[in-house]
C-alpha positions as a Python dict, from the first residue, in 0.01 Angstrom:
ca = {
    (1, 'M'): (0, 0, 0),
    (2, 'L'): (-1, 222, -307),
    (3, 'K'): (219, 523, -367),
    (4, 'I'): (31, 845, -431),
    (5, 'T'): (126, 827, -800),
    (6, 'E'): (-13, 474, -826),
    (7, 'F'): (-336, 562, -648),
    (8, 'S'): (-384, 877, -857),
    (9, 'H'): (-343, 668, -1172),
    (10, 'L'): (-605, 416, -1055),
    (11, 'A'): (-845, 691, -950),
    (12, 'H'): (-784, 908, -1258),
    (13, 'I'): (-706, 1213, -1049),
    (14, 'S'): (-396, 1425, -1006),
    (15, 'G'): (-168, 1396, -705),
    (16, 'R'): (-227, 1765, -641),
    (17, 'M'): (-603, 1702, -597),
    (18, 'L'): (-533, 1408, -366),
    (19, 'R'): (-318, 1633, -148),
    (20, 'Y'): (-597, 1893, -152),
    (21, 'Y'): (-855, 1633, -44),
    (22, 'D'): (-616, 1535, 235),
    (23, 'E'): (-594, 1898, 354),
    (24, 'R'): (-975, 1924, 354),
    (25, 'G'): (-1006, 1600, 551),
    (26, 'L'): (-1203, 1428, 276),
    (27, 'L'): (-959, 1156, 178),
    (28, 'K'): (-660, 1114, 404),
    (29, 'P'): (-373, 876, 317),
    (30, 'A'): (-376, 538, 485),
    (31, 'F'): (-16, 598, 589),
    (32, 'V'): (231, 888, 582),
    (33, 'D'): (601, 808, 606),
    (34, 'P'): (722, 1019, 903),
    (35, 'S'): (1073, 1045, 764),
    (36, 'T'): (985, 1147, 409),
    (37, 'G'): (629, 1275, 439),
    (38, 'Y'): (534, 1055, 146),
    (39, 'R'): (167, 953, 126),
    (40, 'Y'): (43, 598, 75),
    (41, 'Y'): (-309, 479, -4),
    (42, 'T'): (-489, 145, -18),
    (43, 'L'): (-736, -11, -261),
    (44, 'E'): (-993, -7, 20),
    (45, 'Q'): (-1001, 376, -9),
    (46, 'L'): (-1126, 371, -369),
    (47, 'P'): (-1496, 334, -270),
    (48, 'R'): (-1471, 648, -55),
    (49, 'F'): (-1303, 831, -341),
    (50, 'N'): (-1574, 714, -585),
    (51, 'R'): (-1845, 843, -351),
    (52, 'L'): (-1662, 1174, -317),
    (53, 'Q'): (-1656, 1217, -697),
    (54, 'A'): (-2020, 1109, -732),
    (55, 'L'): (-2131, 1365, -472),
    (56, 'K'): (-1931, 1634, -649),
    (57, 'D'): (-2110, 1550, -974),
    (58, 'L'): (-2442, 1579, -791),
    (59, 'G'): (-2353, 1941, -715),
    (60, 'F'): (-2261, 1914, -348),
    (61, 'T'): (-1988, 2144, -217),
    (62, 'L'): (-1681, 1999, -49),
    (63, 'E'): (-1813, 2132, 283),
    (64, 'Q'): (-2131, 1929, 233),
    (65, 'I'): (-1952, 1620, 103),
    (66, 'G'): (-1747, 1559, 418),
    (67, 'P'): (-2043, 1486, 650),
    (68, 'L'): (-2213, 1280, 378),
    (69, 'L'): (-1903, 1062, 340),
    (70, 'D'): (-1885, 1017, 716),
    (71, 'Q'): (-2248, 900, 716),
    (72, 'N'): (-2129, 606, 504),
    (73, 'L'): (-2409, 627, 246),
    (74, 'S'): (-2531, 290, 124),
    (75, 'L'): (-2502, 191, -239),
    (76, 'A'): (-2880, 210, -275),
    (77, 'E'): (-2890, 566, -136),
    (78, 'L'): (-2607, 682, -358),
    (79, 'R'): (-2757, 511, -663),
    (80, 'G'): (-3091, 680, -600),
    (81, 'M'): (-2925, 1021, -578),
    (82, 'L'): (-2734, 960, -900),
    (83, 'L'): (-3044, 839, -1086),
    (84, 'L'): (-3229, 1152, -979),
    (85, 'K'): (-2943, 1370, -1099),
    (86, 'Q'): (-2927, 1175, -1424),
    (87, 'A'): (-3296, 1237, -1492),
    (88, 'E'): (-3257, 1607, -1409),
    (89, 'T'): (-2956, 1638, -1640),
    (90, 'Q'): (-3136, 1461, -1925),
    (91, 'Q'): (-3430, 1698, -1884),
    (92, 'N'): (-3196, 1997, -1892),
    (93, 'I'): (-3030, 1864, -2208),
    (94, 'Q'): (-3371, 1820, -2371),
    (95, 'M'): (-3470, 2175, -2277),
    (96, 'E'): (-3145, 2314, -2416),
    (97, 'Q'): (-3192, 2116, -2738),
    (98, 'M'): (-3542, 2264, -2775),
    (99, 'R'): (-3402, 2611, -2706),
    (100, 'L'): (-3138, 2552, -2973),
    (101, 'A'): (-3412, 2453, -3219),
    (102, 'R'): (-3601, 2776, -3139),
    (103, 'I'): (-3286, 2982, -3191),
    (104, 'E'): (-3221, 2812, -3526),
    (105, 'A'): (-3582, 2876, -3633),
    (106, 'N'): (-3557, 3244, -3534),
    (107, 'L'): (-3228, 3280, -3721),
    (108, 'K'): (-3385, 3123, -4026),
    (109, 'R'): (-3679, 3363, -4013),
    (110, 'I'): (-3450, 3666, -3974),
    (111, 'E'): (-3219, 3556, -4255),
    (112, 'Q'): (-3515, 3511, -4490),
    (113, 'E'): (-3677, 3847, -4418),
    (114, 'D'): (-3522, 4016, -4723),
    (115, 'E'): (-3544, 3712, -4949),
    (116, 'P'): (-3830, 3648, -5192),
    (117, 'S'): (-4091, 3419, -5040),
    (118, 'H'): (-4083, 3059, -5163),
    (119, 'Y'): (-4448, 3013, -5061),
    (120, 'E'): (-4691, 3010, -5352),
    (121, 'V'): (-5025, 3167, -5261),
    (122, 'V'): (-5348, 3074, -5440),
    (123, 'L'): (-5705, 3195, -5389),
    (124, 'K'): (-5979, 2940, -5325),
    (125, 'D'): (-6354, 2949, -5289),
    (126, 'V'): (-6414, 2750, -4969),
    (127, 'P'): (-6768, 2616, -4916),
    (128, 'P'): (-6951, 2622, -4581),
    (129, 'L'): (-6858, 2345, -4343),
    (130, 'L'): (-7017, 2177, -4042),
    (131, 'V'): (-6760, 2113, -3767),
    (132, 'A'): (-6727, 1987, -3412),
    (133, 'C'): (-6479, 2199, -3222),
    (134, 'T'): (-6326, 2271, -2885),
    (135, 'S'): (-6099, 2554, -2769),
    (136, 'G'): (-5772, 2585, -2582),
    (137, 'Y'): (-5470, 2809, -2534),
    (138, 'L'): (-5133, 2729, -2681),
    (139, 'P'): (-4854, 2682, -2426),
    (140, 'D'): (-4485, 2749, -2488),
    (141, 'E'): (-4364, 2669, -2838),
    (142, 'D'): (-4219, 2325, -2771),
    (143, 'K'): (-4552, 2188, -2644),
    (144, 'I'): (-4777, 2336, -2913),
    (145, 'A'): (-4811, 2024, -3126),
    (146, 'T'): (-4892, 1806, -2824),
    (147, 'E'): (-5155, 2054, -2704),
    (148, 'V'): (-5320, 2091, -3046),
    (149, 'F'): (-5352, 1720, -3106),
    (150, 'G'): (-5470, 1682, -2748),
    (151, 'L'): (-5763, 1908, -2845),
    (152, 'F'): (-5840, 1684, -3141),
    (153, 'G'): (-5825, 1387, -2905),
    (154, 'R'): (-6083, 1557, -2683),
    (155, 'I'): (-6325, 1585, -2976),
    (156, 'V'): (-6272, 1226, -3088),
    (157, 'N'): (-6316, 1101, -2730),
    (158, 'E'): (-6645, 1287, -2695),
    (159, 'L'): (-6771, 1145, -3024),
    (160, 'S'): (-6660, 798, -2915),
    (161, 'L'): (-6847, 827, -2586),
    (162, 'S'): (-7164, 919, -2771),
    (163, 'A'): (-7103, 651, -3039),
    (164, 'Q'): (-7088, 906, -3320),
    (165, 'T'): (-6741, 854, -3466),
    (166, 'E'): (-6895, 767, -3805),
    (167, 'H'): (-6961, 1141, -3852),
    (168, 'I'): (-6588, 1228, -3844),
    (169, 'G'): (-6455, 1375, -4167),
    (170, 'Q'): (-6121, 1497, -4300),
    (171, 'P'): (-5900, 1695, -4293),
    (172, 'W'): (-5878, 1825, -3939),
    (173, 'F'): (-5776, 2185, -3885),
    (174, 'L'): (-5703, 2457, -3634),
    (175, 'L'): (-5879, 2795, -3621),
    (176, 'W'): (-5708, 3106, -3487),
    (177, 'S'): (-5741, 3483, -3469),
    (178, 'N'): (-5485, 3750, -3384),
    (179, 'M'): (-5193, 3529, -3486),
    (180, 'N'): (-4861, 3621, -3327),
    (181, 'S'): (-4517, 3532, -3457),
    (182, 'Q'): (-4442, 3267, -3193),
    (183, 'F'): (-4787, 3100, -3157),
    (184, 'Q'): (-4765, 3153, -2779),
    (185, 'D'): (-5056, 3236, -2543),
    (186, 'M'): (-5307, 3224, -2829),
    (187, 'Q'): (-5662, 3103, -2810),
    (188, 'V'): (-5725, 2844, -3078),
    (189, 'E'): (-5996, 2601, -3171),
    (190, 'A'): (-5946, 2250, -3300),
    (191, 'A'): (-6212, 2164, -3557),
    (192, 'I'): (-6307, 1831, -3709),
    (193, 'P'): (-6538, 1832, -4015),
    (194, 'L'): (-6864, 1639, -3980),
    (195, 'N'): (-7008, 1433, -4263),
    (196, 'S'): (-7357, 1471, -4116),
    (197, 'P'): (-7525, 1641, -3817),
    (198, 'L'): (-7474, 1500, -3469),
    (199, 'S'): (-7719, 1414, -3199),
    (200, 'K'): (-7662, 1569, -2856),
    (201, 'T'): (-7302, 1602, -2731),
    (202, 'M'): (-7179, 1673, -2380),
    (203, 'S'): (-6909, 1935, -2429),
    (204, 'L'): (-6847, 1995, -2798),
    (205, 'Q'): (-6941, 2307, -2990),
    (206, 'I'): (-7111, 2230, -3322),
    (207, 'A'): (-7072, 2517, -3567),
    (208, 'D'): (-7143, 2604, -3929),
    (209, 'L'): (-6838, 2770, -4078),
    (210, 'P'): (-6955, 3021, -4340),
    (211, 'H'): (-6877, 3018, -4710),
    (212, 'V'): (-6547, 3200, -4778),
    (213, 'P'): (-6537, 3324, -5138),
    (214, 'T'): (-6178, 3448, -5116),
    (215, 'M'): (-5945, 3229, -4910),
    (216, 'A'): (-5570, 3281, -4953),
    (217, 'C'): (-5395, 2945, -4922),
    (218, 'T'): (-5036, 2824, -4916),
    (219, 'L'): (-4869, 2492, -4835),
    (220, 'H'): (-4605, 2447, -4567),
    (221, 'Q'): (-4401, 2128, -4552),
    (222, 'G'): (-4196, 2036, -4247),
    (223, 'S'): (-4168, 2150, -3887),
    (224, 'Y'): (-4448, 2338, -3717),
    (225, 'R'): (-4173, 2555, -3574),
    (226, 'D'): (-4123, 2715, -3917),
    (227, 'M'): (-4494, 2772, -3980),
    (228, 'P'): (-4487, 3145, -3888),
    (229, 'Q'): (-4295, 3200, -4213),
    (230, 'A'): (-4589, 3064, -4412),
    (231, 'I'): (-4837, 3277, -4220),
    (232, 'Q'): (-4625, 3587, -4268),
    (233, 'A'): (-4610, 3504, -4640),
    (234, 'L'): (-4992, 3501, -4655),
    (235, 'Y'): (-5019, 3841, -4487),
    (236, 'R'): (-4747, 3990, -4709),
    (237, 'W'): (-4914, 3853, -5021),
    (238, 'A'): (-5250, 3993, -4912),
    (239, 'E'): (-5103, 4338, -4849),
    (240, 'A'): (-4911, 4339, -5179),
    (241, 'N'): (-5226, 4246, -5372),
    (242, 'G'): (-5471, 4486, -5210),
    (243, 'Y'): (-5645, 4242, -4975),
    (244, 'Y'): (-5728, 4258, -4605),
    (245, 'A'): (-5766, 3972, -4357),
    (246, 'C'): (-6129, 3935, -4246),
    (247, 'G'): (-6186, 3610, -4064),
    (248, 'L'): (-6047, 3321, -3867),
    (249, 'G'): (-5726, 3176, -4008),
    (250, 'R'): (-5697, 2801, -4052),
    (251, 'E'): (-5418, 2547, -4031),
    (252, 'V'): (-5536, 2244, -4224),
    (253, 'F'): (-5338, 1932, -4132),
    (254, 'L'): (-5306, 1737, -4457),
    (255, 'Q'): (-5036, 1526, -4296),
    (256, 'G'): (-4944, 1589, -3934),
    (257, 'G'): (-4903, 1457, -3584),
    (258, 'P'): (-4811, 1547, -3225),
    (259, 'E'): (-4438, 1593, -3291),
    (260, 'M'): (-4305, 1946, -3328),
    (261, 'D'): (-4033, 1880, -3585),
    (262, 'N'): (-4118, 1634, -3860),
    (263, 'P'): (-4000, 1703, -4216),
    (264, 'S'): (-4282, 1495, -4369),
    (265, 'Y'): (-4569, 1706, -4229),
    (266, 'V'): (-4780, 1900, -4479),
    (267, 'T'): (-5002, 2185, -4359),
    (268, 'E'): (-5218, 2419, -4564),
    (269, 'L'): (-5243, 2770, -4419),
    (270, 'Q'): (-5563, 2956, -4505),
    (271, 'L'): (-5656, 3321, -4451),
    (272, 'P'): (-5999, 3474, -4539),
    (273, 'L'): (-5959, 3796, -4738),
    (274, 'T'): (-6161, 4091, -4861),
    (275, 'T'): (-6084, 4392, -5078),
    (276, 'N'): (-6310, 4609, -4863),
    (277, 'R'): (-6100, 4779, -4596),
    (278, 'A'): (-6405, 4894, -4399),
    (279, 'E'): (-6537, 4538, -4394),
    (280, 'A'): (-6204, 4411, -4267),
    (281, 'L'): (-6186, 4674, -3993),
    (282, 'S'): (-6540, 4601, -3877),
    (283, 'F'): (-6500, 4225, -3880),
    (284, 'Q'): (-6476, 4072, -3533),
    (285, 'N'): (-6255, 3763, -3516),
    (286, 'V'): (-6477, 3595, -3261),
    (287, 'M'): (-6391, 3234, -3186),
    (288, 'L'): (-6667, 2979, -3239),
    (289, 'T'): (-6688, 2877, -2873),
    (290, 'Q'): (-6732, 3232, -2743),
}
């Protein structure tokens, strides 16, 4: 027999909580001295206590725990419940970590609003380009990279099925119109340059991108999460220099992958420009697959 102080030490719980569990009928002492009222426990009661604590960690109330303890759950049943809770908790932690990353990115954007842009913008003459493309909509921010490279995978798979992978060129890029600050709920098109024309394909759109005589370009290195800063820098530069956006923007993946946050990624952001305001207003940013 163990005194209440000894049992509480073994179980890592206070004597006050043991008395409370006794009052609730969850863990009664093995023996109570009728003359002193002192409680005694046994080592055989530790498994019941361990189950009680495990069920509490699973989120059950004390009212729910009592009947579950009386059912004498097997080790396999209890282990299964704990593994399920463990997976749920890990998923919640991952979601909170992604939320923290979004908050940090938003703070960074806000803090840099009044600072001079560190993005250097250059103008390029971009020749026409033959591409194979497919469209999709971007999901919530944390799944953007996976979705985008899934679109590229769709193109490569189609070319593989038709034995035309030798036509694949570099670099791959993303086309977008009506960019928003968070990349969410946007229609985009993944485009892969073609070294030569294709024969028939099942589901791909083959398009000739036009010559762009004035393409504003800047490089972004690091996380895709910070890419809106580069895009905003392009628009600010265009406005400050008397230009207007007049075409589909491009994200050219010079070095990238399906992860969201990778400091080694290098992406070139491109924005077609014109000095003719009427031309810009009349230009329809129609996606290639529409």
